[in-house]
KOLGU-4560 file (N, C-alpha, C; in nm, 3 decimals, padded with zeros to 5 digits):
<recs>
<n_xx: -02.248 n_yy: 00.810 n_zz: -00.991 ca_xx: -02.173 ca_yy: 00.873 ca_zz: -00.884 c_xx: -02.121 c_yy: 00.769 c_zz: -00.788 mol: A seq: 1 type: MET>
<n_xx: -02.173 n_yy: 00.731 n_zz: -00.688 ca_xx: -02.138 ca_yy: 00.637 ca_zz: -00.582 c_xx: -02.011 c_yy: 00.555 c_zz: -00.602 mol: A seq: 2 type: GLY>
<n_xx: -01.899 n_yy: 00.620 n_zz: -00.632 ca_xx: -01.773 ca_yy: 00.548 ca_zz: -00.647 c_xx: -01.717 c_yy: 00.504 c_zz: -00.513 mol: A seq: 3 type: GLY>
<n_xx: -01.604 n_yy: 00.441 n_zz: -00.517 ca_xx: -01.537 ca_yy: 00.394 ca_zz: -00.396 c_xx: -01.481 c_yy: 00.514 c_zz: -00.321 mol: A seq: 4 type: ILE>
<n_xx: -01.507 n_yy: 00.519 n_zz: -00.192 ca_xx: -01.457 ca_yy: 00.628 ca_zz: -00.110 c_xx: -01.343 c_yy: 00.576 c_zz: -00.023 mol: A seq: 5 type: ARG>
<n_xx: -01.225 n_yy: 00.633 n_zz: -00.041 ca_xx: -01.109 ca_yy: 00.592 ca_zz: 00.038 c_xx: -01.112 c_yy: 00.664 c_zz: 00.172 mol: A seq: 6 type: LEU>
<n_xx: -01.060 n_yy: 00.597 n_zz: 00.274 ca_xx: -01.051 ca_yy: 00.656 ca_zz: 00.407 c_xx: -00.907 c_yy: 00.642 c_zz: 00.455 mol: A seq: 7 type: THR>
<n_xx: -00.866 n_yy: 00.724 n_zz: 00.554 ca_xx: -00.734 ca_yy: 00.705 ca_zz: 00.612 c_xx: -00.720 c_yy: 00.562 c_zz: 00.666 mol: A seq: 8 type: PRO>
<n_xx: -00.599 n_yy: 00.511 n_zz: 00.664 ca_xx: -00.578 ca_yy: 00.371 ca_zz: 00.700 c_xx: -00.458 c_yy: 00.357 c_zz: 00.793 mol: A seq: 9 type: GLU>
<n_xx: -00.466 n_yy: 00.263 n_zz: 00.884 ca_xx: -00.355 ca_yy: 00.234 ca_zz: 00.974 c_xx: -00.242 c_yy: 00.171 c_zz: 00.892 mol: A seq: 10 type: LYS>
<n_xx: -00.116 n_yy: 00.208 n_zz: 00.919 ca_xx: -00.004 ca_yy: 00.150 ca_zz: 00.843 c_xx: -00.001 c_yy: -00.003 c_zz: 00.848 mol: A seq: 11 type: PRO>
<n_xx: -00.032 n_yy: -00.061 n_zz: 00.962 ca_xx: -00.028 ca_yy: -00.207 ca_zz: 00.974 c_xx: -00.132 c_yy: -00.273 c_zz: 00.883 mol: A seq: 12 type: LYS>
<n_xx: -00.249 n_yy: -00.210 n_zz: 00.865 ca_xx: -00.350 ca_yy: -00.265 ca_zz: 00.774 c_xx: -00.302 c_yy: -00.259 c_zz: 00.630 mol: A seq: 13 type: ASN>
<n_xx: -00.237 n_yy: -00.149 n_zz: 00.592 ca_xx: -00.184 ca_yy: -00.136 ca_zz: 00.456 c_xx: -00.078 c_yy: -00.243 c_zz: 00.431 mol: A seq: 14 type: ALA>
<n_xx: 00.006 n_yy: -00.267 n_zz: 00.531 ca_xx: 00.110 ca_yy: -00.370 ca_zz: 00.517 c_xx: 00.048 c_yy: -00.507 c_zz: 00.500 mol: A seq: 15 type: ILE>
<n_xx: -00.055 n_yy: -00.539 n_zz: 00.577 ca_xx: -00.123 ca_yy: -00.668 ca_zz: 00.565 c_xx: -00.180 c_yy: -00.687 c_zz: 00.425 mol: A seq: 16 type: LYS>
<n_xx: -00.240 n_yy: -00.582 n_zz: 00.370 ca_xx: -00.297 ca_yy: -00.590 ca_zz: 00.236 c_xx: -00.187 c_yy: -00.613 c_zz: 00.133 mol: A seq: 17 type: LYS>
<n_xx: -00.074 n_yy: -00.545 n_zz: 00.147 ca_xx: 00.036 ca_yy: -00.564 ca_zz: 00.053 c_xx: 00.091 c_yy: -00.706 c_zz: 00.062 mol: A seq: 18 type: LEU>
<n_xx: 00.110 n_yy: -00.756 n_zz: 00.184 ca_xx: 00.165 ca_yy: -00.890 ca_zz: 00.201 c_xx: 00.070 c_yy: -00.997 c_zz: 00.147 mol: A seq: 19 type: GLU>
<n_xx: -00.061 n_yy: -00.975 n_zz: 00.158 ca_xx: -00.158 ca_yy: -01.069 ca_zz: 00.101 c_xx: -00.149 c_yy: -01.072 c_zz: -00.050 mol: A seq: 20 type: ARG>
<n_xx: -00.096 n_yy: -00.965 n_zz: -00.110 ca_xx: -00.082 ca_yy: -00.958 ca_zz: -00.255 c_xx: 00.057 c_yy: -00.994 c_zz: -00.302 mol: A seq: 21 type: ASN>
<n_xx: 00.138 n_yy: -01.053 n_zz: -00.217 ca_xx: 00.268 ca_yy: -01.103 ca_zz: -00.259 c_xx: 00.383 c_yy: -01.007 c_zz: -00.245 mol: A seq: 22 type: GLY>
<n_xx: 00.362 n_yy: -00.890 n_zz: -00.185 ca_xx: 00.472 ca_yy: -00.797 ca_zz: -00.162 c_xx: 00.553 c_yy: -00.843 c_zz: -00.043 mol: A seq: 23 type: PHE>
<n_xx: 00.683 n_yy: -00.826 n_zz: -00.052 ca_xx: 00.774 ca_yy: -00.864 ca_zz: 00.057 c_xx: 00.850 c_yy: -00.741 c_zz: 00.104 mol: A seq: 24 type: LYS>
<n_xx: 00.876 n_yy: -00.736 n_zz: 00.235 ca_xx: 00.951 ca_yy: -00.625 ca_zz: 00.291 c_xx: 01.095 c_yy: -00.636 c_zz: 00.245 mol: A seq: 25 type: CYS>
<n_xx: 01.142 n_yy: -00.533 n_zz: 00.179 ca_xx: 01.276 ca_yy: -00.533 ca_zz: 00.124 c_xx: 01.374 c_yy: -00.458 c_zz: 00.214 mol: A seq: 26 type: GLU>
<n_xx: 01.325 n_yy: -00.351 n_zz: 00.277 ca_xx: 01.414 ca_yy: -00.268 ca_zz: 00.357 c_xx: 01.332 c_yy: -00.187 c_zz: 00.457 mol: A seq: 27 type: ASN>
<n_xx: 01.390 n_yy: -00.163 n_zz: 00.573 ca_xx: 01.326 ca_yy: -00.079 ca_zz: 00.674 c_xx: 01.424 c_yy: 00.030 c_zz: 00.711 mol: A seq: 28 type: LYS>
<n_xx: 01.386 n_yy: 00.154 n_zz: 00.686 ca_xx: 01.469 ca_yy: 00.268 ca_zz: 00.723 c_xx: 01.388 c_yy: 00.356 c_zz: 00.817 mol: A seq: 29 type: ARG>
<n_xx: 01.412 n_yy: 00.343 n_zz: 00.944 ca_xx: 01.337 ca_yy: 00.421 ca_zz: 01.041 c_xx: 01.189 c_yy: 00.390 c_zz: 01.028 mol: A seq: 30 type: GLY>
<n_xx: 01.110 n_yy: 00.491 n_zz: 00.999 ca_xx: 00.967 ca_yy: 00.473 ca_zz: 00.985 c_xx: 00.921 c_yy: 00.441 c_zz: 00.845 mol: A seq: 31 type: GLY>
<n_xx: 01.013 n_yy: 00.428 n_zz: 00.750 ca_xx: 00.978 ca_yy: 00.399 ca_zz: 00.611 c_xx: 01.013 c_yy: 00.255 c_zz: 00.576 mol: A seq: 32 type: ASP>
<n_xx: 00.912 n_yy: 00.178 n_zz: 00.544 ca_xx: 00.932 ca_yy: 00.038 ca_zz: 00.507 c_xx: 00.907 c_yy: 00.025 c_zz: 00.357 mol: A seq: 33 type: TRP>
<n_xx: 00.998 n_yy: -00.042 n_zz: 00.288 ca_xx: 00.991 ca_yy: -00.056 ca_zz: 00.144 c_xx: 00.950 c_yy: -00.199 c_zz: 00.110 mol: A seq: 34 type: ILE>
<n_xx: 00.841 n_yy: -00.211 n_zz: 00.035 ca_xx: 00.790 ca_yy: -00.341 ca_zz: -00.009 c_xx: 00.804 c_yy: -00.349 c_zz: -00.160 mol: A seq: 35 type: TYR>
<n_xx: 00.835 n_yy: -00.471 n_zz: -00.208 ca_xx: 00.848 ca_yy: -00.487 ca_zz: -00.353 c_xx: 00.791 c_yy: -00.622 c_zz: -00.397 mol: A seq: 36 type: SER>
<n_xx: 00.761 n_yy: -00.628 n_zz: -00.527 ca_xx: 00.705 ca_yy: -00.748 ca_zz: -00.588 c_xx: 00.739 c_yy: -00.744 c_zz: -00.736 mol: A seq: 37 type: LYS>
<n_xx: 00.771 n_yy: -00.859 n_zz: -00.792 ca_xx: 00.796 ca_yy: -00.868 ca_zz: -00.936 c_xx: 00.676 c_yy: -00.937 c_zz: -00.999 mol: A seq: 38 type: ILE>
<n_xx: 00.613 n_yy: -00.867 n_zz: -01.095 ca_xx: 00.496 ca_yy: -00.921 ca_zz: -01.163 c_xx: 00.512 c_yy: -00.897 c_zz: -01.312 mol: A seq: 39 type: LYS>
<n_xx: 00.504 n_yy: -01.005 n_zz: -01.389 ca_xx: 00.520 ca_yy: -00.998 ca_zz: -01.535 c_xx: 00.652 c_yy: -00.933 c_zz: -01.574 mol: A seq: 40 type: ASN>
<n_xx: 00.758 n_yy: -00.961 n_zz: -01.499 ca_xx: 00.889 ca_yy: -00.907 ca_zz: -01.530 c_xx: 00.908 c_yy: -00.761 c_zz: -01.489 mol: A seq: 41 type: GLY>
<n_xx: 00.806 n_yy: -00.703 n_zz: -01.430 ca_xx: 00.812 ca_yy: -00.563 ca_zz: -01.387 c_xx: 00.816 c_yy: -00.557 c_zz: -01.234 mol: A seq: 42 type: GLU>
<n_xx: 00.908 n_yy: -00.478 n_zz: -01.182 ca_xx: 00.924 ca_yy: -00.466 ca_zz: -01.037 c_xx: 00.839 c_yy: -00.350 c_zz: -00.986 mol: A seq: 43 type: ARG>
<n_xx: 00.754 n_yy: -00.381 n_zz: -00.890 ca_xx: 00.669 ca_yy: -00.278 ca_zz: -00.828 c_xx: 00.724 c_yy: -00.251 c_zz: -00.689 mol: A seq: 44 type: LYS>
<n_xx: 00.745 n_yy: -00.124 n_zz: -00.657 ca_xx: 00.800 ca_yy: -00.084 ca_zz: -00.528 c_xx: 00.700 c_yy: 00.010 c_zz: -00.459 mol: A seq: 45 type: VAL>
<n_xx: 00.673 n_yy: -00.021 n_zz: -00.331 ca_xx: 00.577 ca_yy: 00.058 ca_zz: -00.254 c_xx: 00.643 c_yy: 00.099 c_zz: -00.123 mol: A seq: 46 type: VAL>
<n_xx: 00.629 n_yy: 00.226 n_zz: -00.088 ca_xx: 00.682 ca_yy: 00.279 ca_zz: 00.038 c_xx: 00.566 c_yy: 00.297 c_zz: 00.135 mol: A seq: 47 type: LEU>
<n_xx: 00.580 n_yy: 00.240 n_zz: 00.255 ca_xx: 00.480 ca_yy: 00.258 ca_zz: 00.360 c_xx: 00.547 c_yy: 00.328 c_zz: 00.477 mol: A seq: 48 type: VAL>
<n_xx: 00.490 n_yy: 00.438 n_zz: 00.518 ca_xx: 00.542 ca_yy: 00.515 ca_zz: 00.630 c_xx: 00.477 c_yy: 00.463 c_zz: 00.758 mol: A seq: 49 type: SER>
<n_xx: 00.554 n_yy: 00.393 n_zz: 00.841 ca_xx: 00.500 ca_yy: 00.329 ca_zz: 00.961 c_xx: 00.520 c_yy: 00.423 c_zz: 01.080 mol: A seq: 50 type: VAL>
<n_xx: 00.410 n_yy: 00.487 n_zz: 01.118 ca_xx: 00.409 ca_yy: 00.580 ca_zz: 01.230 c_xx: 00.280 c_yy: 00.556 c_zz: 01.309 mol: A seq: 51 type: HIS>
<n_xx: 00.270 n_yy: 00.609 n_zz: 01.429 ca_xx: 00.150 ca_yy: 00.586 ca_zz: 01.509 c_xx: 00.020 c_yy: 00.639 c_zz: 01.447 mol: A seq: 52 type: PRO>
<n_xx: 00.028 n_yy: 00.744 n_zz: 01.367 ca_xx: -00.093 ca_yy: 00.802 ca_zz: 01.308 c_xx: -00.136 c_yy: 00.727 c_zz: 01.184 mol: A seq: 53 type: ARG>
<n_xx: -00.263 n_yy: 00.746 n_zz: 01.146 ca_xx: -00.315 ca_yy: 00.687 ca_zz: 01.023 c_xx: -00.248 c_yy: 00.750 c_zz: 00.901 mol: A seq: 54 type: ASP>
<n_xx: -00.244 n_yy: 00.672 n_zz: 00.793 ca_xx: -00.194 ca_yy: 00.724 ca_zz: 00.666 c_xx: -00.306 c_yy: 00.806 c_zz: 00.603 mol: A seq: 55 type: LEU>
<n_xx: -00.276 n_yy: 00.925 n_zz: 00.557 ca_xx: -00.375 ca_yy: 01.011 ca_zz: 00.495 c_xx: -00.418 c_yy: 00.958 c_zz: 00.359 mol: A seq: 56 type: GLY>
<n_xx: -00.528 n_yy: 01.010 n_zz: 00.310 ca_xx: -00.583 ca_yy: 00.965 ca_zz: 00.182 c_xx: -00.484 c_yy: 00.982 c_zz: 00.067 mol: A seq: 57 type: ILE>
<n_xx: -00.411 n_yy: 01.095 n_zz: 00.055 ca_xx: -00.313 ca_yy: 01.104 ca_zz: -00.055 c_xx: -00.206 c_yy: 00.995 c_zz: -00.047 mol: A seq: 58 type: PRO>
<n_xx: -00.163 n_yy: 00.961 n_zz: 00.074 ca_xx: -00.061 ca_yy: 00.857 ca_zz: 00.090 c_xx: -00.118 c_yy: 00.720 c_zz: 00.053 mol: A seq: 59 type: PHE>
<n_xx: -00.244 n_yy: 00.694 n_zz: 00.092 ca_xx: -00.310 ca_yy: 00.568 ca_zz: 00.057 c_xx: -00.325 c_yy: 00.558 c_zz: -00.095 mol: A seq: 60 type: VAL>
<n_xx: -00.362 n_yy: 00.668 n_zz: -00.161 ca_xx: -00.373 ca_yy: 00.668 ca_zz: -00.308 c_xx: -00.240 c_yy: 00.636 c_zz: -00.373 mol: A seq: 61 type: LYS>
<n_xx: -00.132 n_yy: 00.688 n_zz: -00.317 ca_xx: 00.002 ca_yy: 00.661 ca_zz: -00.370 c_xx: 00.036 c_yy: 00.513 c_zz: -00.356 mol: A seq: 62 type: ASN>
<n_xx: 00.004 n_yy: 00.454 n_zz: -00.243 ca_xx: 00.030 ca_yy: 00.311 ca_zz: -00.222 c_xx: -00.049 c_yy: 00.229 c_zz: -00.324 mol: A seq: 63 type: ILE>
<n_xx: -00.176 n_yy: 00.263 n_zz: -00.343 ca_xx: -00.261 ca_yy: 00.191 ca_zz: -00.437 c_xx: -00.204 c_yy: 00.200 c_zz: -00.578 mol: A seq: 64 type: ILE>
<n_xx: -00.168 n_yy: 00.320 n_zz: -00.621 ca_xx: -00.114 ca_yy: 00.339 ca_zz: -00.756 c_xx: 00.015 c_yy: 00.261 c_zz: -00.776 mol: A seq: 65 type: ARG>
<n_xx: 00.106 n_yy: 00.268 n_zz: -00.678 ca_xx: 00.235 ca_yy: 00.199 ca_zz: -00.691 c_xx: 00.221 c_yy: 00.047 c_zz: -00.684 mol: A seq: 66 type: ASN>
<n_xx: 00.117 n_yy: -00.002 n_zz: -00.618 ca_xx: 00.098 ca_yy: -00.147 ca_zz: -00.609 c_xx: 00.029 c_yy: -00.204 c_zz: -00.732 mol: A seq: 67 type: SER>
<n_xx: -00.023 n_yy: -00.117 n_zz: -00.818 ca_xx: -00.088 ca_yy: -00.163 ca_zz: -00.940 c_xx: -00.232 c_yy: -00.204 c_zz: -00.920 mol: A seq: 68 type: GLY>
<n_xx: -00.293 n_yy: -00.164 n_zz: -00.813 ca_xx: -00.432 ca_yy: -00.198 ca_zz: -00.783 c_xx: -00.523 c_yy: -00.081 c_zz: -00.819 mol: A seq: 69 type: LYS>
<n_xx: -00.653 n_yy: -00.109 n_zz: -00.824 ca_xx: -00.752 ca_yy: -00.003 ca_zz: -00.837 c_xx: -00.805 c_yy: 00.027 c_zz: -00.697 mol: A seq: 70 type: THR>
<n_xx: -00.874 n_yy: 00.139 n_zz: -00.684 ca_xx: -00.931 ca_yy: 00.175 ca_zz: -00.552 c_xx: -01.027 c_yy: 00.066 c_zz: -00.505 mol: A seq: 71 type: ASN>
<n_xx: -01.107 n_yy: 00.012 n_zz: -00.597 ca_xx: -01.204 ca_yy: -00.091 ca_zz: -00.560 c_xx: -01.134 c_yy: -00.219 c_zz: -00.514 mol: A seq: 72 type: GLU>
<n_xx: -01.029 n_yy: -00.260 n_zz: -00.585 ca_xx: -00.954 ca_yy: -00.379 ca_zz: -00.546 c_xx: -00.892 c_yy: -00.361 c_zz: -00.408 mol: A seq: 73 type: GLU>
<n_xx: -00.839 n_yy: -00.241 n_zz: -00.382 ca_xx: -00.773 ca_yy: -00.213 ca_zz: -00.254 c_xx: -00.873 c_yy: -00.222 c_zz: -00.139 mol: A seq: 74 type: TRP>
<n_xx: -00.989 n_yy: -00.163 n_zz: -00.156 ca_xx: -01.089 ca_yy: -00.160 ca_zz: -00.050 c_xx: -01.140 c_yy: -00.301 c_zz: -00.022 mol: A seq: 75 type: VAL>
<n_xx: -01.148 n_yy: -00.386 n_zz: -00.124 ca_xx: -01.201 ca_yy: -00.521 ca_zz: -00.108 c_xx: -01.097 c_yy: -00.623 c_zz: -00.062 mol: A seq: 76 type: ASN>
<n_xx: -00.974 n_yy: -00.583 n_zz: -00.038 ca_xx: -00.871 ca_yy: -00.678 ca_zz: 00.008 c_xx: -00.894 c_yy: -00.715 c_zz: 00.152 mol: A seq: 77 type: LEU>
</recs>
């Protein structure tokens, strides 16, 4: 049982984790910032919604999936 438990996260923390993994900000449209990275010839695109509130767990899961990380890798960044 005792798997990794995800929690809501501040947008700025999510951005720091993405930038540490080589993602670069490609575009900013209002509160939506688009980050991308090319790995093994494949382009990974991640959308981060930058607002005053924390990102909910479903949004954090989406960021993790699109960045190609596992929940454990994300939590340990």
